[in-house]
All heavy atoms as an XYZ file, in Angstrom:
835
protein
N      19.462    -13.972     17.165
C      18.500    -13.337     16.396
C      17.248    -14.214     16.215
O      16.079    -13.721     16.339
C      18.950    -12.876     15.099
C      17.922    -12.105     14.264
S      18.447    -11.631     12.670
C      18.806     -9.977     12.797
N      17.405    -15.467     16.054
C      16.192    -16.378     15.839
C      15.357    -16.375     17.207
O      14.204    -16.501     17.086
C      16.656    -17.722     15.533
O      17.601    -18.333     16.553
N      16.045    -16.338     18.275
C      15.253    -16.380     19.551
C      14.458    -15.049     19.657
O      13.252    -15.162     20.086
C      16.161    -16.408     20.745
C      15.525    -16.895     22.014
C      16.566    -17.148     23.221
N      17.748    -17.912     22.743
C      18.953    -17.605     23.121
N      19.235    -16.510     23.880
N      20.061    -18.332     22.705
N      15.031    -13.883     19.200
C      14.183    -12.680     19.366
C      12.991    -12.666     18.417
O      11.917    -12.233     18.760
C      15.166    -11.446     18.891
C      16.323    -11.226     20.023
C      14.372    -10.217     18.836
C      17.428    -10.322     19.592
N      13.279    -13.276     17.260
C      12.084    -13.318     16.238
C      11.078    -14.537     16.566
O      10.011    -14.605     15.938
C      12.678    -13.460     14.795
C      13.482    -12.367     14.280
C      14.179    -12.779     12.979
C      12.619    -11.127     14.081
N      11.506    -15.340     17.330
C      10.737    -16.521     17.649
C      10.577    -17.507     16.624
O       9.657    -18.305     16.344
N      11.736    -17.651     15.763
C      11.769    -18.639     14.740
C      13.145    -19.378     14.913
O      14.013    -19.042     15.481
C      11.761    -17.886     13.366
C      10.612    -16.956     13.063
C       9.429    -17.838     12.747
N       8.263    -17.095     12.417
C       7.064    -17.211     13.050
N       6.979    -18.029     14.062
N       6.047    -16.468     12.705
N      13.003    -20.510     14.153
C      14.111    -21.368     14.166
C      15.270    -20.768     13.334
O      15.045    -19.986     12.445
C      13.778    -22.792     13.415
C      14.796    -23.829     13.584
O      15.129    -24.237     14.714
O      15.428    -24.230     12.526
N      16.485    -21.143     13.728
C      17.630    -20.580     13.055
C      17.783    -20.726     11.623
O      18.166    -19.926     10.829
N      17.276    -21.984     11.143
C      17.288    -22.232      9.740
C      16.382    -21.312      8.948
O      16.554    -21.025      7.822
C      16.961    -23.770      9.476
O      15.745    -24.028      9.953
N      15.191    -20.967      9.643
C      14.276    -20.168      8.946
C      14.910    -18.692      8.799
O      14.902    -18.120      7.725
C      13.009    -20.093      9.755
O      12.428    -21.264      9.898
C      12.004    -19.040      9.179
N      15.567    -18.257      9.738
C      16.141    -16.929      9.753
C      17.308    -16.951      8.697
O      17.449    -15.994      7.938
C      16.760    -16.528     11.106
C      17.475    -15.188     10.964
C      15.612    -16.331     12.067
N      18.094    -18.021      8.589
C      19.132    -18.223      7.615
C      18.555    -18.113      6.128
O      19.046    -17.470      5.347
C      19.889    -19.535      7.738
O      20.481    -19.506      9.118
C      21.048    -19.693      6.757
N      17.402    -18.848      5.998
C      16.831    -18.875      4.647
C      16.244    -17.486      4.329
O      16.429    -17.011      3.154
C      15.613    -19.832      4.691
C      15.031    -20.271      3.329
C      14.006    -21.287      3.411
N      12.908    -21.091      4.279
C      12.753    -21.792      5.465
N      13.620    -22.709      5.795
N      11.741    -21.481      6.246
N      15.735    -16.694      5.284
C      15.257    -15.349      5.023
C      16.384    -14.444      4.602
O      16.356    -13.639      3.693
C      14.702    -14.781      6.240
C      13.268    -15.373      6.718
C      12.522    -16.107      5.944
C      12.563    -15.071      7.853
N      11.434    -16.397      6.563
C      11.365    -15.850      7.784
C      12.936    -14.505      9.064
C      10.396    -15.902      8.806
C      12.032    -14.454     10.131
C      10.671    -15.207      9.990
N      17.584    -14.573      5.370
C      18.700    -13.801      5.001
C      19.189    -14.045      3.576
O      19.647    -13.170      2.879
C      19.897    -13.981      6.015
C      19.679    -13.308      7.360
C      20.659    -13.771      8.350
C      19.643    -11.801      7.188
N      19.263    -15.349      3.158
C      19.620    -15.795      1.811
C      18.744    -15.120      0.799
O      19.205    -14.635     -0.232
C      19.710    -17.274      1.696
C      20.825    -17.934      2.446
C      20.679    -19.437      2.434
O      19.697    -20.042      2.004
N      21.861    -20.150      2.704
N      17.462    -15.169      1.126
C      16.520    -14.553      0.153
C      16.685    -13.120     -0.015
O      16.758    -12.535     -1.088
C      15.070    -14.815      0.534
C      14.609    -16.148      0.236
C      13.213    -16.389      0.520
C      12.646    -17.600     -0.003
N      11.064    -17.673     -0.004
N      17.041    -12.421      1.084
C      17.241    -10.949      1.045
C      18.496    -10.686      0.374
O      18.531     -9.773     -0.481
C      17.302    -10.480      2.546
C      17.480     -8.990      2.526
C      16.529     -8.143      2.368
C      18.707     -8.378      2.806
C      16.618     -6.794      2.358
C      18.833     -6.995      2.863
C      17.799     -6.202      2.614
O      18.030     -4.886      2.658
N      19.472    -11.486      0.505
C      20.798    -11.190     -0.244
C      20.721    -11.372     -1.724
O      21.318    -10.739     -2.566
C      21.987    -12.055      0.350
C      22.331    -11.604      1.693
C      23.380    -12.560      2.312
N      23.748    -12.132      3.710
C      23.926    -13.011      4.605
N      23.888    -14.343      4.469
N      24.257    -12.553      5.896
N      19.742    -12.338     -2.039
C      19.701    -12.648     -3.485
C      18.747    -11.640     -4.143
O      19.102    -11.274     -5.387
C      18.815    -13.979     -3.723
C      19.705    -15.179     -3.389
C      18.811    -16.508     -3.364
O      17.685    -16.442     -3.555
N      19.544    -17.640     -3.169
N      17.780    -11.098     -3.581
C      16.932    -10.272     -4.337
C      16.283     -8.982     -3.492
O      15.349     -8.373     -3.995
N      16.910     -8.742     -2.359
C      16.380     -7.697     -1.554
C      15.078     -7.998     -1.011
O      14.646     -9.133     -0.859
N      14.339     -6.864     -0.648
C      13.101     -6.965      0.103
C      12.071     -7.625     -0.796
O      11.243     -8.353     -0.293
C      12.662     -5.591      0.486
C      11.482     -5.500      1.448
C      11.686     -6.256      2.681
C      11.135     -4.117      1.807
N      12.103     -7.271     -2.083
C      11.159     -7.849     -2.982
C      11.177     -9.417     -3.026
O      10.112    -10.112     -2.974
C      11.321     -7.437     -4.460
N      12.350     -9.975     -3.008
C      12.574    -11.492     -2.956
C      12.088    -12.019     -1.658
O      11.508    -13.107     -1.583
C      14.088    -11.757     -3.312
C      14.385    -13.227     -3.314
C      13.870    -13.948     -4.536
C      14.424    -15.270     -4.642
N      13.709    -16.078     -5.732
N      12.450    -11.343     -0.621
C      12.104    -11.719      0.763
C      10.529    -11.783      0.939
O      10.009    -12.788      1.524
C      12.693    -10.828      1.778
C      12.404    -11.217      3.275
C      12.987    -12.570      3.581
C      12.967    -10.132      4.120
N       9.812    -10.893      0.329
C       8.371    -10.769      0.503
C       7.592    -11.627     -0.598
O       6.420    -11.660     -0.478
C       7.919     -9.343      0.500
C       8.405     -8.428      1.526
C       8.004     -7.002      1.290
C       8.097     -8.992      2.970
N       8.372    -12.191     -1.615
C       7.769    -12.932     -2.549
C       7.076    -14.193     -1.965
O       7.583    -14.808     -1.134
C       8.911    -13.506     -3.552
C       8.318    -14.073     -4.838
C       9.591    -14.328     -5.703
O      10.116    -15.508     -5.476
O       9.823    -13.554     -6.358
N       5.804    -14.426     -2.417
C       5.097    -15.583     -1.924
C       4.921    -16.558     -3.041
O       4.529    -16.364     -4.128
C       3.656    -15.206     -1.579
C       2.813    -16.306     -1.205
C       3.644    -14.096     -0.555
N       5.581    -17.770     -2.771
C       5.503    -18.827     -3.755
C       4.285    -19.722     -3.560
O       3.960    -19.962     -2.407
C       6.879    -19.687     -3.575
C       8.169    -18.977     -3.828
O       8.113    -18.118     -4.697
N       9.193    -19.275     -3.169
N       3.733    -20.040     -4.656
C       2.501    -20.786     -4.590
C       2.706    -22.111     -5.323
O       3.078    -22.102     -6.446
C       1.272    -20.057     -5.242
C       0.101    -20.888     -5.235
C       1.036    -18.785     -4.543
N       2.413    -23.226     -4.618
C       2.528    -24.473     -5.288
C       1.585    -24.642     -6.528
O       0.502    -24.191     -6.459
C       2.373    -25.569     -4.328
N       2.057    -25.215     -7.541
C       1.218    -25.240     -8.756
C      -0.093    -26.103     -8.594
O      -1.059    -25.782     -9.156
C       2.056    -25.889     -9.820
C       3.085    -26.579     -9.005
C       3.298    -25.849     -7.877
N      -0.025    -27.120     -7.827
C      -1.212    -28.015     -7.548
C      -1.461    -28.714     -8.750
O      -0.853    -28.762     -9.877
N      -2.611    -29.470     -8.793
C      -3.012    -30.355     -9.813
C      -3.763    -29.570    -10.785
O      -4.359    -28.539    -10.541
C      -3.868    -31.542     -9.224
N      -3.705    -30.116    -12.129
C      -4.379    -29.417    -13.184
C      -5.913    -29.741    -12.927
O      -6.216    -30.791    -12.596
C      -4.008    -29.968    -14.489
C      -2.640    -29.509    -14.905
S      -2.406    -27.704    -15.271
C      -3.447    -27.648    -16.686
N      -6.728    -28.767    -13.197
C      -8.133    -28.912    -13.117
C      -8.647    -30.130    -14.025
O      -8.136    -30.284    -15.214
C      -8.924    -27.743    -13.518
C      -7.814    -26.681    -13.411
C      -6.523    -27.376    -13.667
N      -9.502    -31.065    -13.609
C     -10.078    -32.097    -14.435
C     -10.852    -31.511    -15.590
O     -10.791    -32.150    -16.726
C     -10.999    -33.053    -13.668
C     -10.402    -33.677    -12.370
C      -9.321    -34.777    -12.892
C      -8.809    -35.358    -11.632
N      -7.489    -36.008    -11.841
N     -11.454    -30.407    -15.345
C     -12.299    -29.768    -16.479
C     -11.600    -28.340    -16.817
O     -11.583    -27.536    -16.054
C     -13.716    -29.506    -16.076
C     -14.405    -30.920    -15.585
C     -14.579    -29.054    -17.231
C     -15.674    -30.799    -15.117
N     -11.131    -28.272    -18.006
C     -10.268    -27.118    -18.452
C     -11.302    -25.886    -18.642
O     -12.449    -26.116    -18.881
C      -9.557    -27.396    -19.719
C      -8.483    -28.533    -19.529
C      -7.351    -28.196    -18.452
O      -6.991    -27.062    -18.308
N      -7.105    -29.157    -17.659
N     -10.735    -24.729    -18.656
C     -11.501    -23.509    -18.766
C     -12.365    -23.383    -19.988
O     -13.583    -22.978    -19.887
C     -10.592    -22.253    -18.778
N     -11.869    -23.888    -21.147
C     -12.670    -23.835    -22.431
C     -13.964    -24.689    -22.321
O     -14.992    -24.316    -22.647
C     -11.890    -24.193    -23.549
C     -12.509    -24.184    -24.889
C     -11.649    -24.659    -26.013
O     -10.542    -24.223    -25.969
O     -12.143    -25.418    -26.879
N     -13.773    -25.871    -21.742
C     -14.876    -26.851    -21.636
C     -15.786    -26.391    -20.514
O     -17.150    -26.353    -20.759
C     -14.332    -28.331    -21.159
C     -15.501    -29.133    -20.867
C     -13.431    -28.776    -22.301
N     -15.304    -25.721    -19.517
C     -16.106    -24.992    -18.412
C     -17.049    -23.968    -18.914
O     -18.267    -23.864    -18.672
C     -15.301    -24.544    -17.236
C     -14.894    -25.555    -16.156
C     -13.959    -24.880    -15.165
C     -16.050    -26.324    -15.539
N     -16.526    -23.144    -19.810
C     -17.265    -22.070    -20.357
C     -18.347    -22.703    -21.257
O     -19.473    -22.113    -21.256
C     -16.396    -21.100    -21.098
O     -15.973    -21.688    -22.228
N     -18.104    -23.625    -21.981
C     -19.149    -24.243    -22.808
C     -20.161    -24.974    -21.849
O     -21.417    -24.850    -22.209
C     -18.549    -25.251    -23.838
C     -17.802    -24.561    -24.976
C     -17.284    -25.587    -25.955
O     -17.953    -26.612    -26.270
N     -16.117    -25.347    -26.511
N     -19.789    -25.539    -20.867
C     -20.693    -26.247    -19.939
C     -21.583    -25.182    -19.361
O     -22.751    -25.336    -19.230
C     -19.893    -26.992    -18.900
C     -20.781    -27.699    -17.808
C     -21.752    -28.498    -18.385
C     -19.857    -28.400    -16.812
N     -21.035    -24.107    -18.951
C     -21.838    -23.025    -18.200
C     -22.860    -22.522    -19.258
O     -23.961    -22.245    -18.825
C     -20.898    -21.967    -17.707
C     -21.654    -20.975    -16.759
C     -20.487    -20.079    -16.062
C     -21.249    -19.229    -15.120
N     -20.380    -18.397    -14.301
N     -22.450    -22.245    -20.436
C     -23.307    -21.799    -21.476
C     -24.558    -22.684    -21.661
O     -25.606    -22.316    -21.693
C     -22.563    -21.635    -22.738
C     -23.080    -20.668    -23.712
C     -22.196    -20.462    -24.884
O     -21.113    -19.858    -24.750
O     -22.403    -21.046    -25.962
N     -24.227    -23.968    -21.699
C     -25.195    -25.012    -21.969
C     -26.134    -25.056    -20.730
O     -27.407    -25.321    -20.973
C     -24.559    -26.314    -22.328
C     -25.568    -27.322    -22.820
C     -24.802    -28.291    -23.727
C     -25.880    -29.460    -24.088
N     -26.735    -29.213    -25.117
N     -25.612    -24.934    -19.512
C     -26.447    -24.962    -18.326
C     -27.420    -23.866    -18.286
O     -28.448    -23.925    -17.739
C     -25.520    -25.054    -17.132
C     -24.762    -26.298    -16.788
C     -23.692    -25.905    -15.654
C     -25.733    -27.333    -16.417
N     -27.069    -22.789    -18.878
C     -27.922    -21.604    -18.835
C     -29.067    -21.516    -19.894
O     -29.928    -20.819    -19.832
C     -27.169    -20.292    -18.926
C     -26.296    -19.971    -17.705
C     -25.346    -18.998    -17.905
O     -25.029    -18.450    -19.010
N     -24.652    -18.514    -16.743
N     -28.974    -22.508    -20.865
C     -29.992    -22.773    -21.830
C     -31.167    -23.369    -21.230
O     -31.083    -24.326    -20.337
C     -29.547    -23.610    -23.032
S     -28.163    -22.805    -24.024
N     -32.422    -22.939    -21.580
C     -33.589    -23.689    -21.135
C     -33.612    -25.268    -21.186
O     -33.859    -25.819    -20.287
C     -34.731    -23.073    -21.915
C     -34.191    -21.793    -22.479
C     -32.701    -21.983    -22.652
N     -33.108    -25.811    -22.319
C     -33.120    -27.210    -22.539
C     -31.975    -27.884    -21.793
O     -32.072    -29.017    -21.250
C     -33.101    -27.657    -24.011
C     -31.930    -27.143    -24.790
C     -32.157    -25.714    -25.323
O     -32.918    -25.059    -24.891
N     -31.422    -25.541    -26.410
N     -30.824    -27.154    -21.491
C     -29.708    -27.649    -20.747
C     -29.600    -29.135    -20.428
O     -29.698    -29.962    -21.295
N     -29.359    -29.420    -19.143
C     -29.367    -30.812    -18.632
C     -30.396    -31.034    -17.555
O     -30.774    -30.075    -16.895
C     -28.033    -31.091    -18.006
C     -26.796    -30.926    -19.051
C     -25.977    -29.726    -18.988
C     -26.517    -31.840    -19.902
C     -24.993    -29.583    -19.750
C     -25.489    -31.659    -20.741
C     -24.658    -30.516    -20.802
N     -30.816    -32.278    -17.347
C     -31.796    -32.603    -16.380
C     -31.117    -33.394    -15.197
O     -31.758    -33.639    -14.146
C     -32.999    -33.334    -16.968
O     -32.593    -34.575    -17.440
N     -29.766    -33.718    -15.463
C     -29.117    -34.461    -14.242
C     -27.700    -34.311    -14.462
O     -27.149    -33.908    -15.475
C     -29.530    -35.883    -14.340
O     -28.961    -36.528    -15.486
N     -27.034    -34.583    -13.375
C     -25.501    -34.540    -13.496
C     -24.944    -35.619    -14.281
O     -23.959    -35.540    -14.960
C     -24.902    -34.790    -11.995
C     -25.283    -33.529    -11.203
C     -26.173    -33.671    -10.019
C     -24.628    -32.284    -11.291
C     -26.380    -32.594     -9.241
C     -24.817    -31.203    -10.486
C     -25.814    -31.450     -9.498
O     -26.071    -30.311     -8.644
N     -25.697    -36.780    -14.334
C     -25.373    -37.858    -15.267
C     -25.257    -37.533    -16.666
O     -24.358    -37.915    -17.429
C     -26.262    -39.156    -15.082
C     -26.059    -40.310    -15.854
C     -24.684    -41.053    -15.580
N     -24.599    -41.389    -14.081
C     -23.450    -41.509    -13.437
N     -22.354    -41.404    -14.081
N     -23.491    -41.759    -12.099
N     -26.309    -36.624    -17.071
C     -26.309    -36.145    -18.430
C     -25.070    -35.303    -18.711
O     -24.529    -35.304    -19.857
C     -27.517    -35.364    -18.762
C     -28.766    -36.070    -19.085
C     -29.890    -35.223    -19.483
O     -29.877    -34.047    -19.202
N     -30.953    -35.807    -20.094
N     -24.615    -34.582    -17.833
C     -23.427    -33.824    -17.983
C     -22.204    -34.681    -18.134
O     -21.382    -34.495    -19.061
C     -23.251    -32.771    -16.790
C     -24.412    -31.843    -16.737
C     -21.887    -32.032    -16.863
C     -24.370    -30.978    -15.530
N     -22.079    -35.741    -17.400
C     -20.987    -36.708    -17.493
C     -20.974    -37.233    -18.903
O     -19.894    -37.374    -19.550
C     -21.062    -37.797    -16.388
C     -20.119    -38.945    -16.658
C     -20.927    -37.173    -15.012
N     -22.153    -37.666    -19.380
C     -22.326    -38.261    -20.607
C     -21.914    -37.226    -21.770
O     -21.265    -37.607    -22.738
C     -23.643    -38.831    -20.908
C     -23.980    -39.980    -20.084
C     -25.385    -40.454    -19.899
O     -26.233    -39.841    -20.653
O     -25.751    -41.418    -19.265
N     -22.327    -36.016    -21.622
C     -22.073    -34.905    -22.659
C     -20.683    -34.604    -22.668
O     -20.073    -34.553    -23.780
C     -22.829    -33.568    -22.186
C     -22.559    -32.489    -23.046
C     -23.126    -32.262    -24.248
C     -21.834    -31.355    -22.769
N     -22.623    -31.081    -24.729
C     -21.829    -30.427    -23.926
C     -21.024    -31.014    -21.604
C     -21.165    -29.309    -23.869
C     -20.261    -29.831    -21.648
C     -20.422    -28.959    -22.744
N     -19.935    -34.732    -21.579
C     -18.410    -34.382    -21.529
C     -17.789    -35.566    -22.157
O     -16.822    -35.228    -22.981
C     -18.046    -34.232    -20.066
C     -18.393    -32.983    -19.420
C     -18.033    -33.117    -17.877
C     -17.626    -31.791    -19.904
N     -18.234    -36.758    -22.070
C     -17.601    -37.833    -22.715
C     -17.845    -37.920    -24.237
O     -16.942    -38.047    -25.032
C     -18.210    -39.171    -22.138
C     -17.429    -40.395    -22.628
C     -17.794    -41.660    -21.924
O     -18.423    -41.655    -20.843
O     -17.390    -42.727    -22.423
N     -19.098    -37.515    -24.522
C     -19.412    -37.570    -26.065
C     -18.816    -36.421    -26.803
O     -18.189    -36.584    -27.885
C     -20.873    -37.389    -26.191
C     -21.369    -37.379    -27.541
C     -22.959    -37.177    -27.570
C     -23.438    -36.870    -28.984
N     -24.752    -36.462    -29.008
N     -18.916    -35.188    -26.181
C     -18.406    -33.962    -26.913
C     -16.926    -33.742    -26.822
O     -16.242    -33.173    -27.703
C     -19.158    -32.684    -26.299
C     -20.638    -32.679    -26.565
C     -20.856    -32.538    -28.044
O     -20.229    -31.676    -28.846
O     -21.834    -33.232    -28.508
N     -16.285    -34.105    -25.677
C     -14.823    -33.845    -25.474
C     -14.050    -35.062    -25.241
O     -12.808    -34.928    -24.869
C     -14.713    -32.871    -24.342
C     -15.565    -31.532    -24.559
C     -16.751    -31.358    -23.981
C     -14.915    -30.495    -25.232
C     -17.423    -30.200    -24.171
C     -15.624    -29.307    -25.521
C     -16.840    -29.162    -24.929
N     -14.614    -36.191    -25.276
C     -13.903    -37.396    -25.000
C     -13.284    -37.397    -23.604
O     -12.085    -37.853    -23.551
C     -12.935    -37.662    -26.169
C     -12.447    -39.139    -26.131
O     -13.180    -40.078    -25.793
N     -11.259    -39.400    -26.683
N     -13.887    -36.953    -22.698
C     -13.472    -36.655    -21.347
C     -14.070    -37.757    -20.366
O     -15.272    -37.863    -20.357
C     -13.612    -35.322    -20.786
C     -12.972    -34.259    -21.406
S     -13.428    -32.603    -20.780
C     -12.722    -32.792    -19.155
N     -13.247    -38.449    -19.659
C     -13.740    -39.377    -18.579
C     -13.772    -38.627    -17.217
O     -12.676    -38.435    -16.644
C     -12.863    -40.600    -18.493
C     -12.744    -41.355    -19.806
C     -14.016    -42.038    -20.202
O     -14.642    -42.674    -19.268
N     -14.421    -42.120    -21.370
N     -14.819    -38.052    -16.893
C     -14.929    -37.266    -15.629
C     -15.928    -37.979    -14.667
O     -16.984    -38.365    -15.079
C     -15.294    -35.783    -15.860
C     -15.287    -34.976    -14.555
C     -14.532    -35.190    -16.942
N     -15.488    -38.184    -13.464
C     -16.310    -38.848    -12.466
C     -17.637    -38.016    -12.206
O     -17.519    -36.775    -12.231
C     -15.583    -39.034    -11.206
C     -14.439    -40.131    -11.403
C     -13.740    -40.402    -10.077
C     -12.620    -41.357    -10.263
N     -11.782    -41.585     -9.080
N     -18.598    -38.644    -11.816
C     -19.904    -38.086    -11.475
C     -19.657    -37.042    -10.333
O     -20.038    -35.857    -10.340
C     -20.878    -39.140    -11.023
C     -22.143    -38.581    -10.554
C     -23.329    -38.485    -11.470
C     -22.421    -38.161     -9.271
C     -24.558    -37.931    -10.949
C     -23.640    -37.665     -8.806
C     -24.665    -37.641     -9.698
O     -25.871    -37.062     -9.290
N     -18.845    -37.502     -9.355
C     -18.621    -36.608     -8.168
C     -17.866    -35.363     -8.546
O     -18.074    -34.333     -7.977
C     -17.733    -37.425     -7.201
C     -16.858    -36.831     -6.224
C     -16.255    -37.861     -5.327
C     -14.798    -38.016     -5.633
N     -14.152    -38.762     -4.604
N     -17.022    -35.403     -9.426
C     -16.284    -34.216     -9.921
C     -17.202    -33.228    -10.677
O     -17.182    -32.055    -10.377
C     -15.187    -34.660    -10.950
O     -14.242    -35.444    -10.309
C     -14.344    -33.395    -11.366
N     -18.118    -33.852    -11.548
C     -19.045    -32.952    -12.232
C     -19.996    -32.339    -11.160
O     -20.221    -31.115    -11.238
C     -19.919    -33.781    -13.276
C     -21.111    -33.006    -13.714
C     -18.971    -34.195    -14.400
N     -20.378    -33.103    -10.174
C     -21.306    -32.541     -9.163
C     -20.701    -31.400     -8.495
O     -21.349    -30.321     -8.325
C     -21.655    -33.722     -8.273
C     -22.550    -33.294     -7.038
C     -23.865    -33.031     -7.121
C     -21.931    -32.880     -5.891
C     -24.727    -32.595     -6.094
C     -22.658    -32.400     -4.766
C     -23.982    -32.330     -4.844
O     -24.830    -31.806     -3.836
N     -19.487    -31.666     -8.058
C     -18.648    -30.605     -7.376
C     -18.515    -29.273     -8.134
O     -18.695    -28.155     -7.621
C     -17.353    -31.098     -6.852
C     -16.667    -30.234     -5.894
C     -15.455    -30.860     -5.190
N     -14.587    -31.432     -6.323
C     -14.253    -32.761     -6.354
N     -14.616    -33.630     -5.479
N     -13.454    -33.162     -7.305
N     -18.151    -29.399     -9.378
C     -17.897    -28.300    -10.189
C     -19.193    -27.452    -10.488
O     -19.251    -26.292    -10.359
C     -17.316    -28.706    -11.586
C     -15.849    -28.709    -11.654
C     -15.061    -29.799    -11.519
C     -14.963    -27.596    -11.681
N     -13.722    -29.499    -11.475
C     -13.642    -28.164    -11.733
C     -15.174    -26.265    -11.970
C     -12.568    -27.331    -11.803
C     -13.959    -25.498    -12.045
C     -12.751    -25.946    -11.999
N     -20.288    -28.298    -10.865
C     -21.536    -27.520    -11.129
C     -22.142    -26.984     -9.875
O     -22.564    -25.885     -9.835
C     -22.515    -28.579    -11.872
C     -23.846    -27.904    -11.995
C     -21.940    -28.928    -13.209
N     -22.301    -27.828     -8.917
C     -22.963    -27.447     -7.669
C     -22.264    -26.298     -6.817
O     -22.836    -25.363     -6.513
C     -23.076    -28.649     -6.721
C     -23.655    -28.314     -5.324
C     -25.166    -28.503     -5.413
N     -25.771    -28.702     -4.009
C     -26.127    -27.665     -3.351
N     -26.053    -26.404     -3.778
N     -26.674    -27.852     -2.147
N     -20.962    -26.380     -6.816
C     -20.234    -25.425     -5.971
C     -19.528    -24.318     -6.721
O     -19.204    -23.261     -6.149
C     -19.286    -26.107     -5.029
C     -20.048    -27.089     -4.133
C     -20.023    -28.485     -4.222
C     -20.854    -26.597     -3.012
C     -20.669    -29.305     -3.380
C     -21.577    -27.427     -2.239
C     -21.430    -28.703     -2.423
O     -22.194    -29.637     -1.480
N     -19.170    -24.567     -7.922
C     -18.308    -23.599     -8.678
C     -19.137    -22.887     -9.762
O     -18.843    -21.728     -9.930
C     -17.097    -24.202     -9.234
C     -16.228    -24.767     -8.064
C     -14.879    -25.243     -8.610
C     -14.140    -25.808     -7.426
N     -12.833    -26.297     -7.763
N     -20.062    -23.453    -10.365
C     -20.715    -22.914    -11.531
C     -22.084    -22.240    -11.163
O     -22.235    -21.013    -11.347
C     -20.870    -23.875    -12.668
C     -19.573    -24.447    -13.353
C     -19.981    -25.332    -14.492
C     -18.722    -23.166    -13.929
N     -22.996    -23.037    -10.807
C     -24.333    -22.535    -10.544
C     -24.814    -22.708     -9.254
O     -26.039    -22.292     -8.909
C     -25.265    -23.338    -11.549
C     -24.992    -23.083    -13.040
C     -26.033    -23.928    -13.848
C     -25.183    -21.612    -13.412
N     -23.999    -23.089     -8.357
C     -24.357    -23.320     -6.921
C     -25.768    -24.073     -6.849
O     -25.861    -25.056     -7.341
C     -24.444    -21.975     -6.258
O     -24.631    -22.138     -5.024
N     -26.674    -23.397     -6.152
C     -27.980    -24.102     -5.888
C     -28.992    -24.047     -7.010
O     -29.848    -24.774     -6.963
C     -28.575    -23.533     -4.623
C     -27.567    -23.661     -3.410
C     -28.276    -23.772     -2.110
O     -29.397    -23.605     -1.990
N     -27.422    -24.130     -1.157
N     -28.746    -23.263     -7.915
C     -29.612    -23.051     -9.100
C     -29.812    -24.359     -9.837
O     -31.029    -24.871    -10.072
C     -29.138    -22.011    -10.036
C     -30.005    -21.926    -11.325
C     -31.182    -21.286    -11.410
C     -29.457    -22.441    -12.547
C     -31.910    -21.299    -12.595
C     -30.123    -22.362    -13.630
C     -31.303    -21.721    -13.667
O     -32.124    -21.709    -14.848
N     -28.871    -25.039    -10.187
C     -28.873    -26.271    -10.929
C     -29.510    -27.401     -9.990
O     -30.260    -28.274    -10.550
C     -27.487    -26.650    -11.438
C     -27.560    -27.902    -12.398
C     -28.207    -27.840    -13.594
C     -26.915    -29.062    -12.015
C     -28.246    -28.885    -14.466
C     -27.032    -30.157    -12.909
C     -27.703    -30.162    -14.015
N     -29.125    -27.484     -8.872
C     -29.634    -28.451     -7.837
C     -31.159    -28.422     -7.804
O     -31.870    -29.329     -7.673
C     -28.965    -28.336     -6.529
O     -27.588    -28.590     -6.647
N     -31.670    -27.204     -7.776
C     -33.056    -26.917     -7.670
C     -33.767    -27.412     -8.906
O     -34.766    -28.103     -8.916
C     -33.426    -25.441     -7.445
C     -34.866    -25.070     -7.441
C     -35.483    -25.753     -6.268
C     -34.983    -23.573     -7.309
N     -33.147    -27.122    -10.152
C     -33.745    -27.657    -11.347
C     -33.788    -29.120    -11.434
O     -34.741    -29.779    -11.769
C     -32.794    -27.186    -12.619
C     -33.012    -25.642    -12.951
C     -32.099    -25.372    -14.102
C     -34.330    -25.361    -13.355
N     -32.721    -29.888    -10.864
C     -32.780    -31.325    -10.952
C     -33.913    -31.854     -9.949
O     -34.549    -32.758    -10.201
C     -31.338    -31.875    -10.542
C     -30.353    -31.539    -11.547
C     -31.399    -33.363    -10.200
C     -28.960    -31.982    -11.384
N     -34.029    -31.141     -8.762
C     -35.045    -31.568     -7.816
C     -36.426    -31.442     -8.381
O     -37.369    -32.275     -8.136
C     -34.913    -30.781     -6.523
N     -36.636    -30.450     -9.282
C     -37.941    -30.248     -9.920
C     -38.220    -31.159    -10.889
O     -39.427    -31.438    -11.292
C     -38.059    -28.762    -10.477
C     -37.927    -27.620     -9.285
C     -38.044    -26.274    -10.024
C     -39.053    -27.825     -8.383
N     -37.310    -31.705    -11.619
C     -37.602    -32.695    -12.632
C     -37.779    -34.196    -12.199
O     -37.754    -34.701    -11.381
C     -36.287    -32.715    -13.561
C     -36.269    -31.510    -14.482
O     -37.323    -30.928    -14.682
N     -35.062    -31.136    -14.880
């Protein structure tokens, strides 16, 4: 059977075991590895995003690093803050603001 399916015998065996354990639902279940916890938690991110949208906000990524340390006692690397803000929160908007200052 493994030759017909083009899979290794151990893979087919594992599929059969899953099917026997829970039927089609178990066989089609997709397991996702938990991965690492985000360095900046959702509650902090929402406050950061709120502050970024204020006119006074921040003028640099370094200010954000300092704010996180002062307000939340978080040691977050500059590179991590840059990545979160630039690519996940405000994309190019914040980078443009920094360039203008």
